[in-house]
N, C-alpha and C positions, 0 to 999 in steps of 0.2 A: 227207605234209606239203606244204603249199601252197608253190609257187614263184612268185615275182613275175617277170614276163616281160620287163619293160623294162630295157634296158641303154643306157647312153650312151657314145658314143665321142668322144674329143677328139683333136685333132691339133695339135701344137705348131707355131707359126709358124716358118718357116725364116729369115726376114729379121730376127730379133731380134739385138741386138748382144751378148748374153751367150752365143750359140752360135758355135762356130768354124765356118768355112765348110765344113770337112770332115765335120762332124757329120751323121749321118743324122737323119731326122725322127722325133721321139718321138710315140708314140701311147699314149693312156690310155683304159681302159675303167672305168666306174663302175657298180656294181650293188648290189642289196640281197640278202643271203643270210639265211635264217631259221635261224640257228645262233648260238651264243655267240661272242664275240670270241676267247676263249681257244681254243676248239675249232678255229676257222679258223686261228688263229696256229699251233697245233701241226701242222695239216695242211700249211700252207705251208712250215713248217720241215722237214718230213720229206723224205727223199731215197730212200725205199724204192722198189722196183720197182712197187709198187701205185700210185705217184704218177701213172702214165700213165692211170689210170682217170678222173682229172679234169684232168690237164695233158697235152694232146695233143702237146706238143712234147718230152716227157720220154722218154728211152730208158734212161739209166743215170746214177747220180750217186754220189759218194763224198766223204768228208771228207779233205782233204789235210793241213790243220793247223788246230787250234783255238787261235787266238791268245789269246783270253781269253773270259770269260763272255758277251760280246756280239759277238764278232768271230770269223769262221772263214773259211778258204780252202777252196773247194769245186771239185770237178771235175764236169762235167755234159755228157753226150752228148745231142744234139738228135735227135729223131725227126721228120724232115721229109719223108722218102720222095720225094726229088727224083731221078728217073731214075737209080737207083744205078749203072747201067752207064756213065754218062757224068759224073756229078757226085759228088764225094766228100762224105761226110757231114760235119756240123759238130760241133765240141765247144767247151767253154768252160772257162776257169779264172778264177774270180772271187772277190772278197771279199764276204762277206755280213755286214752289220752290222744289229743290231736294238736297239730300245729300246721301253720301255713307259711310258706316262704315264697319270695319272688325270685324266679329263676333268671330274671334280667333280660330275657329274650322273648319268651312266649307267654308270660303271665305267671299267675300264682300256681304253685303246686302244693299238694296237701299230703300229710302223713297221718294216718289213723292207726293207733297201736292198741293191742289188747293183751292183758295178762290177768290170770285168775287172782282173786283176792277174797279173803274171808270178810264178812260183814255181819254185824250183830242183828241187822234187820233182814238178813237173807240167809237164814240157816238151811240145813238139809230139808228137803221136802218129801213127804210120804209118797212112796211109789216111784221116786226118781233116784238115780245114781248121779252124784255130783262129779262131772268130768272136770278136767284140769287143763287150762290153756297155759302151756309153758311160755309160748310167745306167739304172736300173730298180728296181723293187721293188713292195711292197704297203703300202697304208695301210688298216688294219683298224680300223674305228671303230664303237663301239656306238651304236645308235639307240634311241629311245623305243619300248617294246614296243607292239604293236598287236593287239587282240583276244587278249591273253594270250600272244602269240607273241614270242619273242626275235628281234630284228632287228639285223643288222650290215651296215654299208656297207663294201664292199670296192672299193678303187681299185687298179688294177694298171697300171703304166706300164712300157714297154720302149723303149729307144733303143739299137738294136743294129745293128752292121755285120756282116753274114753273110760278108763277104769272098768271094774267089773270082771267077772271070771270068764265071760264069753269071748271078749275081744282078744285076738291073738292066740287063743288056746283051742277053740273049736273052729276048724276051717270052714264049716258050713255057714256059721254066722257071718264071717267076713266075706265069703263068697256071695251070700245073699245081699249084704250091704253093697258090694261092688255092682251086682246086677241092678239093685235099686238106684244107685247113682247113674248107671249107664242108661237107664230109662229116662233120665232127666237131661242127658247131654247127647246131642246129636253127634254121631261120628266117633264116640269114644270107645266103641268096641275094639278098635285097633290097638287101644292102649291097655287092654285088659291084662295082658301078660307082662306089662312093663312097669306099671305104677301101683301104688298102694291105695287103700281106701281114702285116706285123707287127701291125696293128690287129686282123686276124682271129685271129691267134695269141692276143693279149691277150683278145679277146672270148671265145675258146674257153675260156681258163683260168677267167675269172670265171663263165661259164655252167656249166662243169663243176663248179666249186665248189658252185654251187647244187644241181646234180643229186646230187652226192655227199651233201650233208647232207639232201636230200629222201629218200634211199634208204638211209641208213646211220644207225646208232646213235651219237650223239655220245660215249657213254661207252666206246666201244671203245678198246682199246689201240692207240695210234698207232705207226707204224713208226719205226725208228731209222736213223741214217746209217752205212753201212759205212765203215770207215777205209780210206783209200787207201794202197797201198804206194808206195815210191819208184818213180817212173815213168821215171827217167832211163835205166835199163837197157833198157826196152822200146823206146826210140828207136833204140838201136844194134843191136837184134835184127833178124832178118829180117822183111820186110814180111809182115803177116798173122799173125805169131806172137802169141798172146794172153799178156798179162802176168797173172801170178798176182794174185788179189785177196784181200785179207785179209778174214776173217769177223769180225774184232773190231768191235764196235759201240759207239757212244756216244750218250747221250740228250740231249735238250734240257731244261734245267731252267727252270722257270717261276716260281721263287720271287721275288716282287717285291723282296725284300730284297737280291738280288744287283744290283739296279739302283742304282748308287751315287749317282745324282742324286735328291735329295729334292725333291718337288714338293708344295706345299700349296695350290695354286690350281686353280680350274677352268680348262679349256683356253680359250685365246683363239681357237681355230680352229673354233668351233661352226658357222660358215657352211659348212665342208667336211663337216659331219655332216648337213647338210640339216635342222638343227633351227632353227626361226625364233627369233630373239633377241627376248626380251620387251622391251616398252617400259619405260623408266625410270620409277620411281615419282616423284611430285611431289617427295618429299623428296630424291631423288637429283638432280633438276634443281636444287634449291636448293643442294645440296652443290657441284655443278659451278659454279653461279653464284658461290658463296662463294669457291671456289678461284680463279676468274678474277678476281674483285674483289680478293682478296688479292694475286694476282700483279701487278695494275695498281698497287696501292698500293706494293708493294715496288719496282716499276720506277720509280715517281715519286720515292720517298724514298731509295732505295739505289743510285743510279747509281754504277757503278764505273769508275774510270779504267783503260781497257784498254791504254793506251800502255806500251810496254816489254815486254809479254808476247810470247814467240815460241817456236815449236817447229820442228823440222826438216821436219815434214809441213805443207804449206801449207793454208790455209783458202780454199775457193772455194764460193760459194753458188749457182753455176749448176747446173742440173739435168744438163747434159751433161758436166760436168767429170769428170776422171779423176785418180786418185792424190792424193786430197785428202780433207778433212773439212769438215763444216759442222754447225751445231747443228740437231738434229732437233726438230720441233714436239712439245711435250709432250702435246698433245691426240691424237697418234697412238697413245698408250699409255693403257690403262685400268687404273685402280688402285682399291683398296678405298675405298668411300664411307663416310660417317659411320655409316650403318646396316648396314655389312657384317656385323657380329656377329649381326644379326638376320635379314637377308634375302639375304646373300651378293652384294649389288648392287655394281656398279662404275661409275665415272665417268671421263671424260677427265681426264688428270693435270694439265693446265694448265701454268703457268709453273713451271720448276724452282726449287728453293731456292738453288742456286749457279750461277755463271756459268762456262761452259766457255771458257777463255782460250787454251789451246794444246794441241797434241798432238805427242808425239815418237814416232818410229818407229826403233827401235834393233835392232842385230844384234851378236852377239859369239860367240866360241867357247864361252863359259861363260854360265850364267844371270846375268842382271843384277838384283841386289837393291839396295834402298835407292837408287833413282835420284834421290831428292830432294837427295842430297848433291852432285850434279853442279853445278859452279860455273856461275852464270848461268841456271839452269833457272827455270821459272815459279814454283816454290815459293819460291825465294830472292828473286825479283822481288816476289812477294806480301808477303814479310816486310818488304822495304824500304818498301812502301806501307802497312804496318800492316794487311794483310788476312790472313784465315785461308785456308789452301789444303788441298785434298784431292786427293791424287795416286793414281790407280788404275792399277796396273801389271799388264797382262795378259801373262803370260809364256808363250811358245809354245816348247816343247822341240823338239829335232831335232839333226841334224848341225851346223847353224847355229842358235843360239838367237835368238829374236826377242822383242822387248818392244814393246807398244803402250801408251803412257803418256798418260792423260788428266788434265789439270790443271783443277780446279774451284776457284773462289775465291768468298768472300763477305766482307762487311765485318766481321761478327761472328757468333758463335754465340749464339742466344737461350737464356738460362739455363733449365734444366729441360725444354727441348724434346727431342723424340725424337732429333733429329740430334745435339744436344749430349751426350745420354746415350750415344749410339752412339760418338761420338768419344772420350769420356772413360771409357767402360765397359771391362770386361775382355774377353778374347778369346772367352770362352764366349758372352757376350751378343752380341758383334759377329757371331760365326759364325751365331747363331740368327736374325739379323735382316737381314744384308746380302744384297740381292736384285738379280737381273738380269732384265730383260725384253728378250729378243732378238727380232729380226724381220729377214727377208730380203725386202725389197720387189722386188728384181730379182736373178734368178739362176735356175739350172735347177731342175727339180722335185726332183731327188734332194737338192740342197743345202737347198732350202726345207724338205723333209720331215725331213732329218737335224737341222737347227738348230731348227726349230719356232718357236713364239712363246709357249710356256708359261713363266710366271715361275719362276725357279729360285733357291733359297737357296744361294748360292755356297759359303758356309761349311760346308754339309753335303754338298757335292758334290766339292769340291777342297780342297787345302791352301792356307791363306791365312796370310800373315805381316803383322802390323800394326806399323807403326813410328810412334810418337807423338813428334813434335817440339814445340818451344815454340809454334810457330804453324802446325803442319800435322799431318796424318795421312796416311801413305802405306800403301796396301793393295796388297801383292804377291800376285797370284793365280796360283798354279802350276797351269796347265791340264793339264800333263803328269801330274799326280798322280791323275787319274781315267781309268780305262779307257774309260768312256763318252765323255768329252770327247776322248780320243785317237782314238776311232773317228770322231767327227765331224770332227776336224782332218784325218784322213787323206783324207776326202772333200772338204774345203773348200780345203786349201792348194793343191792342184793347179789350182784354178779361181778363185783369189782375185781375179785381175784382172778376172773377169767379174761380180763381185758388188757389190751395194749393200747394206750391212748397217746396220741401226739397232740401237742399244743404249741402254737406259735403266737407270740405277742408282738404288736407293732403299733406305731402311730400312723393313723390314716393320712395319706397325702391327698389333698384336694386340688391343688393348683399345679400348673406346669413347672413352676420353679421348685416345688416341693418333691416332684416326681424324679426318678422312680422310687417306689416305696422300699424301705429296708426293714428287716426284722430287728426288733430289740433282742430277741433270743427265741430259741425253740428247745423243747424238751420232749422226751419219750418216757412215759411211765408204764412199767411192765408188771402186771399181776400184783397189784398192791394189796397188802393184808391190813385190814382194820386193826388187828391185834398188835401190829408193829408200831402204831402211833404211841407217843409218850406225852406225859403231862409236863409242859414247860414251866420253868421258874422265871416269871416276868418281873422285872424291877418296877417298883412304884414310881 
């Protein structure tokens, strides 16, 4: 099997404001492997001892705990061969989270993410230094076949602190590690003066993946992960005593139905797959022009008095602002065009149908439902002005429960419009149409990969409660009801202050008469602080 030789190495800038000063530099390798996306995914998920045949850093791995179908805690010993007489070997305890999405053109793509995590059954081991993965993982993306050969792009990123006194302080240690990695990677001697040790490790992994699939049969049975015994006893035992290892094994299920997020769109991340985006058809340009013209007409005729609306989270339109919100440009999001049912084409969304007037950021010991009943909130102000309001309450579970509430208003609902049918429809119809388009324009690689930018039908991914009032509709979105969403939250919440997040809400259009799609509204959240949330006073 032919192996493409070119690999690209990327280095994350150290002076960006979303990285803590203590963070090590992230390195990413990108290459193309001639194998299916699923076969590579299965290989990456395996933790058998045969893994060292393509992962030169792997010595031993085991499963500590399987949290759910998408999340697991793993133990991993690194094979780095660093002067073993002087430097202790490294090991890791980390959470692994995975998700699969349909890119709409070439099949399923997979994301596997890593981040260090403490676990009661995986304490420090005698003779090992516990390294720390700040972020890392694989993005496995199908490409268009070439000459009848299946092609997959593999991105591998690692941002790791190897800990200990030797790394970064004694040049001979790092030089030895570089040489060790170079022995595992053909042709990497040219990179010796250009990249760091971690980048060579990443380079090695991607290169070895290529070699694995060039020499092995994709149909072979892939290895499983040995389950790890409780390691707390081995810590108190004598140094050098080996802990017993269980032979119980568990497999990785690849049934897409286990993925609770339902996605019915092609991916908006095609640029990361190296697939050139086609130019819009003339009809699509006309659709976009119609949307912009419609937006201007609405802006001229339906100006809304914004006085009196307020939320506890402030609005600030400056790019450098923190702990605030502002309206996001609708043209940053692509939605279904008038001809989507025929050619799957998309256009910039243009001006939203409703105006975002306020955002509340709440916290409480219990989940906060029906926030529209709170005295003086934007929904009640809208009622006094004779406006219709839509409140979207994103509920984040935890020891402390949080709610981010977005208030959108409009002068009136157009009879028989898709938005009016959504507001007055039943829950089944609403769940089948309520859609979110997320984006993380600023944030670390692991967060951007975990959130993604693929449109998601929220009603099919999480539990939603709809509360229809005389002049409003409140949508309570229970993010904690989805294991996939919980996995993403676990990665996001710890670094929320470093993120800029865009969200667009809309009602999905399925028929020609309903197209083109229009946004309900869009918002940008910048560097939100958990401490700025307040406890609301809700009326009984």
